[in-house]
N, C-alpha and C positions, 0 to 999 in steps of 0.2 A: 417539362421533359427533362430538364437538367437535374432537378431534384430527384426524379424517379431514377435517372441514370446513376446519380450519386448513391442512392439507397441500394440499388442493385449491386453497385460496385463494392460498397461496404459489406453487404451480405456475402458477396462472392469471396472476399478476403477472409471471412470468418469460416468458410468451408474448408475442410482439410483436403489434402491431395487425393486421397482415395475417393472421396465423394465427387471431386471434380472430374476425375478420370471416368468414373461410372456415368456421370452426366454426359460427358463427351461421347462415350461409346453408345449410350442410349440414343443420343441425338443422331449419331451417324447411322445406326441401324434403322431408326424411324425414317430418316430422309431417304435412305436407299430403298426400303420397302415401298414407301409412298411414291417415289419416283418410278420404280418398276411397275407398280400398279397403274400409275397415271400413263406411262408409255404404252402399256398393253391396251388399255381401254381407249386411248386416243387413236392407236393404229386401227382398232376395230371400227371406231366411229368414222375415221377418214375413208376406209374402204367402203363402208355403207354409203357415205356421201358421194363418193366417186361413182358408184354403181347407179345411184338415183340420178346423178347429174347426166350420165350417159343416156339413160332412158328419156329424161326430159329433153335432151338435145335431139334425139331421134324423133320424138313427137313434134318438136318445133320445126325440124326440117321437112317433115311430111306435110305440115300445115302451110309451109311457105309456097309450094308450087301452085295450088289453086288460088291462093290469095294474090300472087304475082299476076296471074292471068286476068283477074278482076281489076287489078290496079292498072294494067296496061289498057284495058278497055274503058277505064275511068267510069266504071258503073258502080255507083254507091249501092244500088239495090242488090246487084249480084254479090258485091262485097259483104253486104249484111247477111244475105242468105247463106253464103259459104261460112261466114264466121259463126252463124247460129248453128249450122250443122256440126261444125267442128266442136263447138261448145257443148252441144247435146250428146255427141257421140263419145267424147272423152270425158268420163265422169270426174276425173281428178283435175280437169282444167278449171282454173279460178277466174281468169280474166284474159283478155286478148286485146292488145293495143297496137295500132299502127302509128308510127312516128315518121314524119318527113325528114328530109336531109338536115333541116335546121334544128331538129329535135322537138318540134311542135307536134302535139297530138292531132293526127289526121282522122283516126277512127278508133273507137273502143267498143268492146262488147264484153259484158253488159255495160251500160252507161251508168256511171257513178254520179251521185248528186254533188259530192264534194270534188274539189280539184284533185285530179289523179296525181299531179306532181307532188302534192303534199303527202300522199300515201305511199308512193313508190320512190324510194330513194335512188334506185339504180338508174332510172331515167334522168333524174336530176344530176347524177354524177356524170352521165354520158354527155350532158350538155357542155361540160368543160372540155371534152375531147372531140367536139364536133368538127374541129378544124383538121383533125387527123383522119384522113381518108382511109388509112390502113386499118383503122378500128372497125370499119363497116364490112370488112371481109372475113371477120372471125366471130363466131358466137361467144357471147359472154354470159356466164351464169353467176348468180349471187343468191345466198340465203337471206331471206328477209321475213318480216312479219307484216301481215295485212289484217288490220282489225284484230290484233292479238293472236292471229292464226299463222303458223309457220308455212311459208311458201318458198318454191324455188323460182326465182325470177330469171328467165332466160331471154336474152336479147339476141335475135338472129338478123343479120343484114339481108336486105332484099336487093339482090344484085342479079342482073340478067344482061348478058352480052356486054359486060363491062360498064353498064350504066347502073348507078345506084339510085333506087327509088325511095329508100329510107330504111327503116328497121321495124322488125316485129318483136314486140315485148309480150311474152307469154308467162303467165303465172300459174304454176301447178302446185297443188297441195302436197306438202312434204310429209313424210312419215313422222308423226309426233315423237316417236321413240328416238329417231335420229336427231330431231330438233332439240329435244331435252336431254340428249345423251351427255352434252357438255356439262350440264349441271350435275348429272349423276356422277360423272368422272370426278368433278371437284369434291362432291360430298363424300364419295367413297375414299378419295385420297385423304381428306381431312379426318374421316372416321378412323382410317388405318393409323394415321399419325397420332391422333389423340389416344387410340387404343394402346399403342405401344407405350406412351408415357403413363397411361393409367395402370398398365401392368407393372411398370417400373415403380410407380408410386405405391401401389399396394404391396409390392415386394419390399420396398424400403420401410413402409409402415410396419410390416410384420417383423422385419429385422430390428427396427427401433424398439418395438414393444418387447421383444424377446432378448435382445443383446445390448443394443446401444443405450437404452435408458438405464438398465442396471449398471453398465460400465460407467456412464456419466455420474450416476449417484455415488458410485464407489470413488471416482476421481474427486468429486466435490468433497466427500467425507475426508479423503486423504489430505486435500488442501486445508481443510479446517484443522485437522490434527497438526499439520506442519506449521500453522499459524499459532498453535498453542490452545486451540479450542478443543479440549478433550471431552466435551459433552456431545460431540458429533455421533449420531447413530444413523444406520440405514434401515429403514422399515420397508423392505421390498420382498414380498414372498416369492421365492424362486427355488426350483429344484435343481439338482445336478451340481457340478463342480462350481459353477458361479454362485449358487446358493450357499455352498460351504464357505466360499471365499468371503461372502458378506457376513456370515455368522462369525468367522474368525476375526474379521475387522471389528465387529461390535464388541467382542471379548477383549481385544487389544485396547480399544478406546476406554472401556470400563477400568482396566488396570491402570492405564495412563492417568485417568481422572483421579483414581485413588492415590496414586503416587504424587500427583500434583497437590492434592489436599494435604498430604503429610508434609510435603516440602514447605507449603505455605504456613502450616502450623509451626514448623520448626523455625522458619524465618521470622514469624511474629514473635516467637519466644526470644530469639536472639536480639531482635529489634527492641523488645521491652528492656532487656538488660542494658543495651547500649543507650537507650533513652534515659534510663535511670542514672547512668554515669555522667552524661553530658547535659542533662536538663538544668543543672545549676550553673552552667557556663554562661556568662553574660554576652559573649560573642555569639553570633548566629552560626549554627552548624547544620550543613545540609549534606546528605549522602545520596549520590546518583548512581544508577546502574549504567551499563554500557550503552543503553538506548536513551540515556539522559532523563530517565524517569526518577521521580523522587522516591527513595527507599526510606529515608529518615530525615526528619527536620525537627529541631528543638523549638522551644517556646519563643526564644528571642527572635529567631529567623521568621517564624510564622507571624509574629507581631509586626515585623518589618513589612511584610506583604499584605497585612490586614486581612488574613485568611484564616479559616478554621484549620487548626493544626492537623488533625487526623484526616480531614477531607483532602489534604494536599498529597497524602501518601498514595503512590501508584499513578499519579498524573504526571504529565510532561512538565519539566521545569520551565520551558519557554512560555507556557500559558499564563504565568504570573509576572512576566516581565514585558515591558514595552518593546516595540519594534526597534527603537533606538538602542536599548541595552542589548537586545538579542543580536543586533548587527555587530556589536563589539565583543560580546562575551562568547557567543556560540562558535565562532570560528576557532577560538582558542580551545574550547572543549572538544570540538570535532577533531582538531589537529592532535590533541593529546590522545584521544581514543585511537585514531588511525595510526599514529606513530607506535603505539604499543601493540597493534596488530602485526607490525613489521618486526619489532624487537620486543619480545616479552620481558626481557630483563631491564628494559629502559624505564627508569623512574624519573618523573618530571614534576616540578613545582613551578607554577606561574602565579604572578601577582598582577592585578589590574584594579584601578580606582574608577568607580562608576557613580553617577548621581542618580538616585532613585527618587522620583517625584510621586508621592501619594498625597497625604494630607499636608506634608511639608517636604521641602527639598533637602535631602541629606546625602552626604558623600560616604560611600562605603569602600573599604579595601577588600577585594575578593582574593583569597589565597586558595589556589586550585592545586590539589595534590592527587596523583593517581594512587589507587588502592589495588593491591595484588593479593591473590590467593597464595598463601605461603606454601601450601602443599603442591599445587599444580603449577605455580609460577605464571598464572595468567591474570589478565586484567579483569577485575570484578566491578569496578566503578571508579567514581571520582568524588573526593571529599572537598567540600567548599566551606571555608571559614570566612564569615562576614564581620568585619570590624568597622564600627561607626567612627569615622575620622572627620566628621563635619566640623567639630570645634577646632581641631588641629588645622584644617584647611582655612577656616575663618581667621584664626590667629596668624597663620603664615601670610595670608593675603593682606590682613590689616598691617602687619609689620612691613611687608614689602611696599605697600602703598605709602605708608608713613615715611619710610626711608627715602622712597623716590621723590615724594613731594617736598620733604625737608631739604634734600640734596638740591633739588631744582631751585627752591626759593633761596637757599643760602648761597648758591653759586653766583647769582647775579650781583648782589651787593659786594661780595668778596672780590669778584672780578673787577668791578668798578673801582673799589678802593685800591686794589693792586695796580690797576692801569694808571690812575692819577698819581699814585705815589711813585711809580716807576718813571712817569713823565717828569715829575718834579726832580727826581734824582738825576736823570740823564740830561735834562735841558734846563738845569737850575740857573745857569749863567745867562741863557738866552731868553728866559721868561721874564716878563715884567712883574712888578710887585702885585699889581692888580690881578694878573693871571694866576699867580701863585696863591693869592688869597681865595680866588674863585675855585681853584682846584682843591684847596684845603676845605673850603665850605662844602663842596660836593662830597669829598671823602667823609667829612663829619656827618653829613646827612645820610650817607649810605651806612655809616657806623650806627647811627641812631635807628635806621631802618632794620639793620641786622639785630640790634639789641631788642627792638620791639618784636621782631619775629621770634627770637629765642624766648622772650618772655611769654609771648602768646602760646608757643609750643609747650612751654613748661606749665602754663596755666591750664591749657587743654588737657595735658597729661594728669594734672592734679584733679581736674574735674572728672575725668574718666576713671580715676582710681577711687579707692574707698576712704579717702580723707574726709574726716568729719569736720563740718563747720559749725560754729556757734549760731544758734537761732536767736535773733534779736527782735524786739518790738520796734518796728520801723515807723517813723513819722514821714509819710510820703510827701507832705507839703515841704517839709524842711529838706528832704533828700533831693527832690526834683528841682526845687528852686536853686539849690547849691550847684547841681549839675548844669542847669541852664546858665547860671551866672558864669561858670567856668568856661562854657562853650560860646558865650556871647561875644567875646573878642574876635574869635575866628569867624563868627557869623557876620559881624560888622565889617571885617576885612573883605568878605565875599559879597557884601551888600545884600545879605539875606536876612529876612525878618524871622527871628526865633522867639516863640512865645509858648506859654503853657496855660492850661485850664484845669483846675482841680475842683471837683464837686465839694461844696462847703460842708456836706454831711460826713465826708470821709476824713478820718483822722490817721489811721495807719493799718498795718498788717504785720503778720509774723513772717520772718524770712531771714535770709543771709544778707546783711546790709552791704558788705563789700561786694558780694556777687551781683546783687541787684543794681548797685551803683555802676558796675561794669557793663551790665546789660543795657541800661538806659544810655550810658556814655557811648557804647558801640553803635546803638541805633541812631543817636543824634549825629555821631561822626559820619556814619554812612549817608545820612540825609544831607549833611553839609557837603559831602564829597560830590553828590550827584545833583544837587540843586544849583541852578545857574543864577545869574545876576537878577536881583529884584524878586527872587523866589521867596516862598514862605514855608516855615516849618512849625508845626503845632504839636505839642505834647498834651494829650488829654488823659485825665484820670477821672473815672466815673464808676458808679455802682451798677450792678445788674440785678434787677428784681426777678428773682427766681423762686419767690415764695409760693407760687402756685404749684410748683413741682416739689419743693422740699423747703420747709420753713427754716431749716438750719443751713441752707446751702446758698448763702449770699456771697457774691463774688465782686471783686474789684477788677476793672479792666484798665490797663495802661496801654495807650495807643500813641504811636509816633507817625504823624502824617506829613508828607513833604510834597512839593511841586517839582520834583526832579525829573530826570529823563525816563523814569519808569523801567520796568523789567518785563521782557517779553514772556509769553506764556511758556515757551519751550525751556526758558532758563529758570523759571520759578520752581520747577521740581528739583533742581540741583543747587539752588542758591545757598542752602544750609550745609553743603558738603565742605570738607576741608579743602583749602587752597583753591577755591573757586572764585574767580574774579570776572565779572561780566565785561569789564573794560579790557580784558586781555587781548581782544582782537585789535584794539587801536592803540593800546599802551599809552594812554594819556593820564590815567589816574594811578596813584600809588596805593599799596596796601599789601597785607600778607595773605589775604584770602582766608583768614581764620576767625575773623570777627564774628560773623553770623554763626559759625559752627560753635564758638564759645557761648554765644547767646542761647543757642538751642540747648546746649548741655546744662547751662545754669537754670533755664526755665524748667527743664525736665527735673532738675533737682528740687524744684518747688512744686512738684506734682502737677505740672501744667504743660501746655504746648504753645509754641510760637506760631502765629498765623500771618498770612501775607495776602494782600490784594493790591494789584498793580496793573497799570495800563501804560503802554509805551507812549512817551511824549506828554503824559498827563501827570503822573506821579505815583507814589506808592504809599501803602499804609501797613505798618507792622503792629501787631497787638498780642497781648497775652493776659491771662486772668490770674488773680491771686485771691486768697481767702480774705474776707472782711472780718476784722475782729472788733473794731471800735467805730462808733458813729457819734457825731456831734448832735446835740439837740437843736 
């Protein structure tokens, strides 16, 4: 019911005021005529019922006198004879029942097989009023049905000399016309009500076919013309003034369509000229109309959006941008359009940098400029110039990050050196010789740390530049043994076992000797830094048999394995970045955070990659591959 009510409500809101007023008037007239008809027919029916009731009452009173005499004599035979005479003489008499004071059936004629109380509702109703003695002094009439036949059930009290003997229930056949007159009144009322609405509906249908439908078609056609669809036509044959109006509308639509085609041809011609001028520009150029639809786009801009150039013309600019870019760019475009509606002489240029993610993430500078018609001075569109500034952004970010990291790393040793030197200067007389030597040793260590940091920064800068290094024929056995021998003293001091294994078939490789020496030294240094007492460090050099893939693609693998503290999985992804030190959280180990970044750059200069496998608390393994050029027999 709720859904039906909602549907009717929505339909009601769609009806205009004239139709609503007409519906209300029709409803009021139908209700008034139906009510008047119902009142007249009901009055006639009530008068007929009243007349029939009076006749029934008179017959009942006539039958009461002889029956009272028989009841006083308590003669059932006389009572039966009198009842039979009355029943035979009165042709309309249906039944005759005597009830005692308690409401129980004392005598009935004719005798029914079934219980009379189940057939006559009036007697059953009287039982509920048996305690009211005043009820037995007035006749009571009721219309009822006995075996689907209409009867007038009249109950007459049997009272003589103030003594109540009971009551007489007489059923007399009612006039069928009166009995069914109520149904006729209802049907006639309904027919009149429905007929009124039927006449209104037929009138409305005729009005709709002759006037409403042509007017609606005309309004729909005008709406299409207003939206720019000049192909709208009305095919509705009609005579008279309305038919002439439809004919004039079709002629107007044809002329507008012709004008539109000419304007489009002219616009395409101007667009071709503009496209020829700006097609050689490397920056992306887009021209939008006031509805922000693309009027022109050059090759560079279409390549940015990975779309067909001519397929984009006429479409909305927002369909080629992500929702994130639309949220930032379109408020500016809409504001520029709206501000020029207020002040036509206001020229505006806006700039915004946005990141466009298609196949690769690139940053573009959008330069937005309003375009005016010089003759009329009105806004015709917005020109957009797209400049790819991704490289500039990357350079600026790299420079800012480098300056920030270097400043942070230089500040700590400089602060320590200054602090200890100021302490020595201010408290020279109160400090002992041992304390002075200790402070000077700390300042010396911080100076060495600062020198190491500057050297690492310079080395990293040289690696990232285009400096050319000389390629040497490197004897790996000699190089690695020399590096291990140099680091052996530090390993002994930390009680760490440092060893190396080199495959006897491997002799050497081509590479940058100095750079590879630094790579292995940095990896051994990191291993010594993180390996605790009685730990082991192993440098392995072995060949990879890749002959099944490529006969000429044999490689040497250099691997540094330690039993140190290990590197967590979350830190492994950033371990090769600049100034990243895993121990930064506890500040127990020293370092510049550039060692592994230098390793990565040197390995990449050898056309290879550095790899890492590590587990926290177990150890780490760093390895990289080089080309194999010599083998021993």
